[in-house]
VONU-694722 format. One record per residue (C-alpha): residue in three letters; z, x, y. Coordinates in steps of 0.1 Angstrom, whole numbers, padded with zeros to 4 digits, always signed. Example, Ala and Ser with C-alpha at 12.3 -4.5 7.8 and 13.67 -1.06 7.14 Angstrom:
VONU-694722
ala+0078+0123-0045ser+0071+0137-0011
end
This chain:
VONU-694722
met-1469+0846-0585asn-1488+0827-0607ile-1525+0829-0614ala-1532+0799-0592thr-1517+0815-0566leu-1537+0848-0567arg-1569+0827-0564thr-1559+0814-0530val-1559+0850-0516ser-1591+0851-0493ser-1606+0879-0475asp-1592+0866-0444asn-1555+0866-0457leu-1561+0900-0471arg-1576+0914-0437asp-1546+0900-0418ala-1522+0917-0441ile-1539+0951-0439leu-1536+0947-0399ser-1501+0935-0401his-1490+0964-0424leu-1511+0989-0401ala-1491+0978-0371tyr-1456+0971-0386ser-1454+0994-0413phe-1471+1024-0400gly-1472+1017-0361lys-1508+1023-0356thr-1536+1001-0339pro-1571+0999-0355glu-1584+1024-0328ala-1560+1050-0337ala-1556+1046-0373his-1569+1073-0398leu-1586+1068-0432glu-1552+1074-0449asp-1536+1049-0426trp-1561+1021-0437arg-1558+1031-0472met-1520+1029-0472ala-1522+0994-0452leu-1546+0980-0480ser-1523+0995-0509tyr-1494+0980-0492ala-1510+0946-0488val-1522+0947-0525arg-1488+0958-0535asp-1471+0926-0517arg-1492+0905-0540met-1475+0921-0570val-1440+0917-0559glu-1434+0882-0565ala-1450+0886-0601trp-1427+0915-0605phe-1396+0895-0597asp-1406+0866-0619ala-1411+0888-0648thr-1377+0901-0644arg-1360+0865-0642arg-1379+0854-0671thr-1368+0882-0691tyr-1332+0878-0684asp-1336+0840-0689ala-1350+0845-0722gly-1326+0872-0735ala-1357+0889-0744lys-1358+0922-0762arg-1369+0952-0739val-1391+0980-0748tyr-1385+1011-0730tyr-1413+1038-0733leu-1399+1076-0728ser-1427+1102-0719met-1429+1133-0700glu-1462+1123-0688phe-1478+1091-0673leu-1513+1099-0663ile-1520+1070-0639gly-1546+1084-0617arg-1551+1064-0587leu-1535+1030-0586leu-1552+1011-0556glu-1582+1002-0578asp-1562+0993-0607gly-1542+0966-0584ile-1572+0954-0568val-1590+0949-0601asn-1560+0935-0622leu-1553+0911-0593arg-1589+0901-0592leu-1590+0909-0555val-1623+0931-0555asp-1644+0907-0535gln-1617+0900-0509ala-1608+0936-0504arg-1645+0947-0502ala-1651+0918-0478ala-1621+0924-0458leu-1626+0961-0453thr-1661+0955-0442glu-1651+0930-0416leu-1628+0959-0405gly-1657+0985-0402leu-1647+1004-0433asp-1664+1013-0466tyr-1645+0999-0497his-1653+1030-0520thr-1645+1056-0490val-1610+1038-0486leu-1603+1040-0524glu-1614+1076-0528asn-1589+1086-0502glu-1560+1079-0527pro-1548+1112-0543asp-1543+1112-0583ala-1509+1107-0593ala-1498+1141-0608leu-1480+1130-0635gly-1495+1143-0667asn-1521+1166-0681gly-1541+1150-0709gly-1544+1124-0736leu-1505+1118-0741gly-1502+1110-0705arg-1532+1089-0704leu-1523+1071-0734ala-1488+1062-0718ala-1507+1049-0687cys-1529+1028-0709phe-1497+1014-0726leu-1480+1004-0697glu-1509+0984-0684ser-1514+0967-0717leu-1477+0960-0720ser-1479+0941-0686thr-1512+0926-0697leu-1494+0911-0728gly-1463+0901-0710val-1438+0923-0728pro-1407+0929-0710ala-1412+0970-0708met-1402+0997-0686gly-1416+1033-0687tyr-1395+1064-0680gly-1405+1098-0668ile-1401+1126-0644arg-1412+1122-0606tyr-1430+1155-0606glu-1434+1168-0571his-1464+1190-0579gly-1474+1177-0615leu-1493+1204-0636phe-1513+1224-0611arg-1545+1222-0591gln-1573+1242-0608ser-1599+1263-0592phe-1621+1293-0602ala-1623+1329-0587asp-1650+1349-0605gly-1650+1324-0632arg-1613+1326-0639gln-1587+1297-0638met-1567+1297-0605glu-1535+1277-0604ala-1522+1264-0571pro-1496+1233-0564glu-1507+1199-0569thr-1497+1187-0536trp-1503+1149-0542leu-1470+1138-0526leu-1478+1156-0494gln-1496+1121-0485arg-1474+1091-0488his-1472+1074-0520ala-1478+1038-0516trp-1469+1022-0548glu-1432+1034-0553phe-1400+1020-0542glu-1371+1043-0538arg-1338+1033-0555pro-1312+1052-0539glu-1285+1029-0553thr-1297+1039-0590arg-1284+1073-0594tyr-1270+1091-0624thr-1251+1126-0629ile-1267+1146-0654gly-1248+1177-0666phe-1259+1210-0683gly-1236+1240-0698gly-1201+1242-0697glu-1175+1236-0727val-1165+1210-0751arg-1128+1203-0759asp-1112+1183-0785glu-1086+1162-0768ala-1066+1143-0794gly-1094+1139-0817arg-1118+1129-0790met-1147+1154-0779val-1149+1159-0743trp-1178+1178-0726thr-1173+1192-0692pro-1205+1207-0678asp-1206+1234-0653glu-1237+1223-0638gln-1248+1189-0624val-1277+1173-0609cys-1285+1136-0598ala-1312+1116-0610glu-1325+1092-0586ala-1348+1065-0594phe-1381+1057-0579asp-1400+1026-0591thr-1436+1016-0594pro-1448+0981-0603ile-1474+0980-0630ala-1497+0951-0628gly-1513+0937-0662trp-1548+0918-0662lys-1549+0887-0638gly-1514+0898-0622arg-1496+0873-0645trp-1469+0899-0655val-1455+0931-0637asn-1435+0958-0653thr-1420+0989-0640leu-1425+1026-0643arg-1393+1042-0634leu-1394+1079-0624trp-1366+1103-0619ser-1363+1128-0591ala-1338+1155-0595gln-1313+1157-0563ser-1284+1181-0558val-1249+1166-0564arg-1239+1185-0533pro-1271+1187-0513phe-1259+1211-0485asp-1233+1238-0483leu-1221+1234-0448asp-1195+1262-0450ser-1221+1286-0461phe-1243+1277-0433asn-1217+1282-0409arg-1212+1316-0422gly-1247+1326-0417asp-1258+1324-0454phe-1285+1299-0448glu-1304+1305-0478gly-1273+1301-0498ala-1266+1267-0482ala-1299+1252-0492gln-1295+1269-0528pro-1281+1237-0545glu-1306+1215-0534ala-1334+1238-0543leu-1321+1246-0579ala-1317+1209-0586arg-1354+1201-0572thr-1368+1226-0595ile-1362+1203-0625ser-1385+1175-0613arg-1410+1201-0593val-1435+1211-0620leu-1449+1195-0651tyr-1447+1219-0681pro-1434+1250-0664asp-1446+1283-0679asp-1423+1286-0708thr-1434+1322-0718thr-1400+1333-0702glu-1363+1324-0712gln-1360+1310-0677gly-1391+1290-0683lys-1378+1276-0716lys-1345+1268-0700leu-1362+1247-0673arg-1383+1229-0697leu-1355+1219-0719lys-1335+1208-0689gln-1365+1185-0679glu-1365+1169-0712phe-1327+1162-0712phe-1326+1153-0675phe-1351+1124-0678thr-1340+1111-0714ala-1303+1112-0705ala-1310+1093-0672ala-1331+1067-0690leu-1306+1062-0716arg-1277+1056-0692asp-1300+1032-0673ile-1309+1014-0705leu-1271+1009-0714arg-1263+0998-0679arg-1290+0971-0680phe-1278+0960-0716asp-1242+0959-0703ser-1253+0935-0676glu-1264+0909-0702tyr-1244+0914-0734asn-1206+0929-0741asp-1214+0936-0779val-1227+0970-0782ala-1236+0962-0819leu-1266+0938-0806leu-1283+0971-0790pro-1311+0972-0818ser-1317+0935-0815lys-1323+0939-0778val-1336+0972-0771ala-1365+0992-0786ile-1369+1028-0772gln-1403+1047-0778leu-1402+1085-0778asn-1436+1096-0769asp-1439+1130-0788thr-1408+1152-0791his-1402+1157-0755pro-1377+1129-0753ala-1363+1139-0790ile-1328+1148-0774ala-1324+1109-0770gly-1310+1109-0805pro-1279+1131-0799glu-1276+1118-0765leu-1274+1083-0774val-1248+1090-0802arg-1226+1110-0776leu-1226+1081-0753leu-1217+1057-0778his-1192+1078-0798asp-1177+1102-0772glu-1178+1078-0740arg-1176+1044-0757gly-1154+1052-0787leu-1175+1039-0814pro-1171+1058-0848phe-1198+1084-0852glu-1215+1069-0882glu-1216+1035-0862ala-1229+1051-0832gln-1257+1069-0852lys-1266+1035-0870ile-1270+1018-0838ala-1291+1047-0822gln-1313+1049-0854gly-1318+1009-0849cys-1331+1014-0814leu-1351+1047-0816asn-1388+1051-0826tyr-1409+1082-0825thr-1446+1087-0821asn-1459+1120-0833his-1491+1134-0815thr-1497+1167-0834leu-1500+1183-0870leu-1498+1217-0855pro-1462+1230-0865glu-1461+1251-0834ala-1465+1220-0813leu-1435+1203-0830glu-1410+1215-0805ser-1384+1237-0814trp-1355+1252-0793asn-1337+1285-0796glu-1304+1276-0808gly-1287+1300-0782ile-1306+1283-0754phe-1300+1248-0767gly-1261+1254-0773gln-1259+1270-0739leu-1275+1242-0719leu-1262+1214-0743pro-1231+1225-0761arg-1219+1191-0773his-1253+1181-0783ile-1259+1211-0809gln-1225+1199-0825ile-1238+1164-0827val-1273+1178-0841asp-1254+1195-0868arg-1232+1164-0876ile-1265+1143-0879asp-1280+1171-0901asp-1249+1173-0925ala-1248+1135-0929his-1286+1133-0935ala-1280+1164-0962lys-1251+1146-0980ala-1272+1113-0981asn-1304+1132-0994pro-1290+1163-1016ser-1325+1169-1030arg-1338+1176-0995gly-1349+1212-0988phe-1348+1215-0951ser-1325+1218-0922met-1327+1208-0886arg-1316+1242-0877ala-1336+1268-0892asn-1345+1305-0880his-1323+1301-0850gln-1342+1270-0841val-1333+1234-0835arg-1361+1214-0848met-1369+1184-0828gly-1398+1170-0850glu-1373+1167-0880leu-1344+1153-0854ser-1366+1129-0841phe-1378+1115-0875val-1343+1114-0889met-1332+1096-0859ala-1361+1069-0857asn-1363+1035-0872arg-1400+1039-0875val-1423+1069-0872asn-1458+1065-0861gly-1490+1082-0864val-1518+1077-0839ser-1549+1072-0862ala-1555+1066-0898leu-1564+1102-0908his-1535+1115-0886thr-1510+1095-0903gly-1521+1102-0938leu-1519+1137-0930met-1485+1134-0917lys-1471+1123-0948glu-1489+1152-0964thr-1482+1179-0944val-1456+1182-0914phe-1434+1155-0928lys-1441+1155-0963glu-1407+1161-0975leu-1393+1133-0950his-1417+1110-0960arg-1406+1114-0998leu-1371+1108-0986his-1381+1078-0964pro-1412+1064-0977glu-1409+1032-0956arg-1405+1050-0923ile-1441+1063-0913val-1464+1036-0900asn-1498+1040-0883glu-1509+1026-0849thr-1542+1038-0839asn-1546+1045-0803gly-1567+1025-0779val-1576+1024-0742thr-1573+0998-0714pro-1606+0983-0709arg-1596+0971-0674arg-1597+1008-0663trp-1621+1023-0686leu-1649+1000-0687leu-1645+0971-0661ser-1634+0994-0632cys-1649+1028-0638asn-1682+1014-0651pro-1692+0983-0627arg-1728+0987-0636leu-1722+0983-0673ser-1692+0960-0673gly-1714+0937-0649leu-1742+0935-0676val-1718+0927-0702ser-1702+0899-0684glu-1737+0887-0673thr-1745+0887-0710ile-1713+0873-0727gly-1690+0862-0701ser-1659+0879-0689gly-1635+0871-0718trp-1640+0906-0731ile-1617+0920-0704asp-1587+0909-0722asp-1602+0903-0756leu-1624+0933-0761glu-1634+0928-0795ser-1656+0901-0781leu-1678+0929-0771ser-1693+0923-0806asp-1711+0894-0790leu-1735+0918-0775glu-1749+0929-0807pro-1776+0899-0810his-1788+0914-0776val-1791+0949-0784asp-1823+0942-0803asp-1839+0926-0771ala-1860+0952-0755gly-1855+0936-0721trp-1818+0939-0724arg-1819+0973-0737asp-1838+0982-0704leu-1810+0967-0684phe-1785+0989-0704ala-1805+1021-0699ala-1809+1013-0662ala-1772+1011-0658lys-1768+1044-0676arg-1797+1060-0654ser-1779+1048-0621asn-1744+1061-0631lys-1761+1095-0639ser-1779+1097-0607glu-1746+1090-0590leu-1728+1118-0608ala-1757+1141-0599ala-1753+1133-0563trp-1717+1137-0563met-1719+1172-0580ser-1746+1181-0554asp-1725+1171-0524thr-1693+1184-0536his-1701+1215-0559gly-1736+1224-0546leu-1748+1219-0582arg-1784+1206-0587val-1789+1188-0621asp-1818+1166-0631pro-1804+1129-0642ala-1834+1128-0666ala-1818+1153-0687met-1792+1145-0715phe-1756+1148-0701asp-1736+1164-0729val-1700+1163-0718gln-1667+1178-0731ile-1637+1171-0712lys-1603+1177-0724arg-1574+1201-0723met-1584+1236-0732his-1570+1246-0768glu-1586+1266-0794tyr-1584+1236-0819lys-1605+1215-0796arg-1632+1242-0800gln-1647+1246-0764his-1657+1279-0775leu-1677+1264-0806asn-1696+1243-0778ile-1703+1274-0756leu-1713+1294-0787glu-1738+1270-0796ala-1751+1267-0759ile-1757+1304-0759ala-1777+1304-0793his-1797+1273-0779trp-1804+1296-0750gln-1816+1323-0770glu-1839+1300-0789ile-1854+1287-0757lys-1861+1321-0743asp-1878+1329-0778ala-1902+1300-0772pro-1900+1287-0736asn-1932+1267-0739ala-1919+1246-0770glu-1909+1209-0767trp-1873+1212-0757thr-1849+1183-0750pro-1834+1191-0715arg-1796+1192-0715val-1769+1198-0692lys-1737+1207-0708ile-1707+1195-0688phe-1672+1210-0694ala-1639+1203-0676gly-1602+1209-0685lys-1572+1229-0676ala-1556+1257-0698ala-1517+1260-0696pro-1507+1289-0672gly-1493+1309-0703tyr-1522+1303-0727val-1542+1334-0722phe-1570+1327-0749ala-1578+1294-0735lys-1579+1307-0701asp-1604+1333-0714ile-1625+1305-0730ile-1628+1291-0696arg-1639+1324-0680leu-1664+1328-0708ile-1678+1293-0701asn-1681+1301-0664asp-1699+1336-0671val-1722+1320-0694ser-1730+1292-0668ser-1739+1319-0643val-1764+1335-0665leu-1779+1305-0680asn-1782+1286-0645ala-1799+1315-0628asp-1828+1319-0657ala-1857+1304-0639glu-1874+1303-0674thr-1849+1281-0690cys-1827+1264-0663asp-1850+1233-0664lys-1841+1230-0700leu-1805+1239-0705gln-1777+1242-0677val-1740+1249-0683ile-1716+1236-0658phe-1676+1236-0655leu-1662+1212-0632pro-1627+1223-0617asn-1596+1204-0617tyr-1601+1180-0642asn-1581+1146-0637val-1582+1108-0642thr-1608+1103-0610leu-1632+1130-0626ala-1630+1114-0661glu-1638+1080-0644arg-1671+1097-0627leu-1679+1115-0659ile-1676+1092-0686pro-1699+1063-0674ala-1724+1091-0668ala-1724+1108-0702asp-1751+1106-0728leu-1733+1124-0754ser-1697+1127-0764glu-1683+1161-0777gln-1654+1155-0799ile-1654+1186-0821ser-1620+1197-0830thr-1612+1213-0864ala-1608+1185-0887gly-1570+1179-0893lys-1559+1191-0860glu-1566+1161-0835ala-1541+1134-0840ser-1564+1108-0825gly-1581+1113-0791thr-1589+1086-0767gly-1616+1102-0747asn-1637+1095-0778met-1628+1059-0775lys-1637+1058-0738phe-1671+1076-0742ala-1679+1052-0771met-1669+1021-0749asn-1692+1035-0722gly-1723+1039-0742ala-1721+1075-0751pro-1725+1083-0790thr-1703+1109-0805ile-1712+1146-0820gly-1678+1154-0840thr-1659+1161-0870leu-1641+1136-0892asp-1610+1143-0871gly-1584+1118-0856ala-1598+1087-0842asn-1634+1099-0848val-1630+1087-0885glu-1625+1050-0873ile-1651+1053-0846arg-1678+1063-0868glu-1667+1035-0894arg-1668+1008-0867val-1700+1019-0846gly-1717+1028-0878ala-1723+1062-0893glu-1763+1060-0882asn-1748+1059-0846phe-1726+1091-0849phe-1737+1126-0853leu-1713+1140-0879phe-1709+1176-0886gly-1683+1201-0901met-1658+1203-0928thr-1633+1175-0936ala-1595+1183-0932glu-1593+1193-0972glu-1623+1214-0968val-1608+1232-0938val-1578+1240-0957ala-1595+1254-0986arg-1619+1275-0964arg-1591+1293-0949glu-1583+1305-0983val-1614+1323-0987glu-1613+1360-0980gly-1634+1370-0952his-1648+1333-0945ala-1656+1341-0909ala-1676+1372-0917lys-1695+1353-0946ala-1704+1326-0921ile-1718+1352-0896glu-1738+1369-0923ala-1754+1336-0933asp-1765+1326-0900pro-1785+1349-0878arg-1783+1327-0848leu-1746+1328-0849ala-1746+1365-0852arg-1770+1370-0824ala-1749+1347-0802leu-1717+1366-0808glu-1735+1399-0804ala-1746+1387-0768ile-1709+1379-0760arg-1695+1413-0775ser-1722+1434-0758gly-1712+1422-0724met-1744+1404-0717phe-1722+1376-0696ser-1698+1403-0683pro-1717+1433-0675asp-1692+1444-0648glu-1665+1443-0679pro-1684+1448-0713asp-1653+1443-0733arg-1640+1413-0715tyr-1646+1390-0744arg-1644+1415-0772his-1613+1399-0786ile-1630+1365-0785val-1656+1380-0808glu-1631+1397-0829asn-1611+1363-0834leu-1643+1346-0845ser-1654+1373-0867gly-1619+1379-0884his-1589+1355-0886asp-1608+1325-0871tyr-1580+1299-0879phe-1598+1270-0863leu-1631+1279-0882val-1654+1280-0854ser-1678+1304-0872ser-1676+1285-0906asp-1686+1250-0886phe-1712+1266-0864thr-1744+1262-0886asp-1737+1226-0893tyr-1730+1219-0856trp-1763+1237-0847arg-1780+1212-0872ala-1762+1180-0856gln-1772+1192-0822arg-1809+1196-0830glu-1805+1159-0845val-1792+1150-0811asp-1823+1165-0794arg-1847+1146-0817ala-1828+1113-0811tyr-1826+1116-0775ala-1862+1122-0771asp-1869+1086-0784ala-1855+1068-0756ala-1857+1032-0770ser-1839+1044-0802trp-1813+1063-0782thr-1805+1033-0760arg-1801+1011-0790met-1776+1037-0804ala-1756+1040-0772ala-1756+1000-0769leu-1740+0996-0805asn-1715+1020-0795thr-1704+0996-0770ala-1708+0965-0786arg-1686+0980-0816ser-1659+0996-0797gly-1638+0966-0791trp-1611+0974-0818phe-1602+1005-0797ser-1584+0987-0769ser-1549+0995-0763asp-1538+0958-0762arg-1547+0957-0801thr-1525+0989-0804ile-1497+0974-0785arg-1496+0943-0807gly-1495+0965-0834tyr-1464+0983-0820met-1449+0948-0812ala-1453+0936-0848asp-1447+0969-0867ile-1420+0989-0847trp-1405+0970-0819asp-1402+0933-0833ala-1409+0925-0796lys-1425+0893-0781gly-1447+0887-0752leu-1434+0861-0726ile-1467+0848-0713
end
């Protein structure tokens, strides 16, 4: 379906399509239909308008013999898809009018859709942005992941503690997927490897089926539609009738239950051996299914496997799909008979690896016993790859197997054609730290591709007040050329235009305040500064630095309650991994501090702390347009990039942050005067850790820090259990690896600078508007163009 066709869709056409699906897809009359029925009928009507473009994209890819890009990721945090589809097909006015005519509210229908529980944080949201940009740019591409039945978990709080329940998003019908029962692959685990006349034959003793579910991903204007293919694990033998007839009803269903476990939950708790095995199974399951599917599609077009690197680019999003290297070699060598060296060379020509972390513990490694037990042929192939690399590089001083671990970061690097970091700082540090030796051996392999976000979701759709003002001011060309936001700059010095910008922010804040009141019973003043930190809970992201400063701030306010304070609402959201006890204790501490501060009649009009439960894409879409201040306070050298920082800046929220990840590039582009910088540099962090007693020295030098820590240590925020947070205080007073105490004093200084700046409304609005005007470089369209040129050698077909 071309763009001309899309423009002919009227509200009457759409209304009739909705009513048709209501009747013929769901068997409902308008009188009997529930909200979910209306939402599903609208979704199907919108989806119908993607399908022809989807088919057309496939035909054009085959006709052109184009190189295809395959993006393998454990996470695709796509959120709600209905509004994405309506916006990208430019059907907002028609959908609104059609629903109004049917007696329905547009936003009520859209909000009925559950978030797709397919990710956790930035890794998955980045993957979702990339898929949308790949379609916008017309790149033949497909995403591969797992169709999690329950995703991560649904978060709630009980006495301030994180509680985890299944995320039941698939209890409702999923409107956007097409089941492909004909596309099934048998994936094996365990068993034995035999040498049959010089040919290695792997015979697994456990098998599951990977069944495909396809979701169309439309780009801007609906000109190109790619596919997200998710794998669901099914039993090879779904039901044991003999066991059932013997009365062993549980045993009869056991094969199906064990198979479905693989695609049931994102990131199962891997603090147990069984959890580790399940996670490795998940990674091999979706990667092996994807590779078989890629080869099947290649074979349908070509009969020379040597062409594979010129026709296929496979991007590994972090180390989760690192097993792709050995598995692709196995498929080419064991199953297709290519010489091992040729199989490895072809695999390396196809595979590319994106690194997302400088934390050594986050570069996955697997106990060689578990790895060998589940993937006995693959551990042999890893050793052979390692031996070949060692012989080719006799000066190297590492091994892919060390301390009884299989090291997936090193494996990913060695098997990749290109390895990329995701911000300029991160890429430089990769070369100096985690991959220093590999970079010395392969100096051409590492490239940088700074992350970006899709402006269709993260400005046009989530912030209609601001995006409407932008389009009224400079036209709509920015939507697929975000760098044209720079055309706003001449208007930033116009006081009347700044008033319109400020009015959009005020309205967003009022809307968020009303939602928090209606949904959570929280009362906040929209005139206060909304200070927001939303991200996965982790010590390096330093949510505990934020709450520690809040405690110190509260104590200062209590000392002088009648002084001129800038009212502030500190908003947190984020989930901690179920097995990450320290991060879960930080959540509880924030909630306990919130209970005390928000109940303090003397100070609550000047400072409130709120932790919103169950952070997801939809909550981010509420918070980011309403944020005044973006908290990006990770320990320098630990955050690879971040994408939340880009979304906040794009939506007019200045950053308080360290020189970490993409903060560095954001500060360079928005201007140092429009960014609140604090903290040590990555180099200073390394040096500070070498100072004996660095945390104690920092505490001794700052009475505010000492008093705030003492309040926590004494049980002020946990009187029923005074020692509840003693271990946090001991950590921050002792080892303090993430240098919370050492950065506290400068963080306090920067926060008071924020207070003074926010008190000058005109100056603050100018600063916020310049963040929007200068954030155009952080589009995922620009990032994907970089991958196309530097890594994939791929072309767009529109």
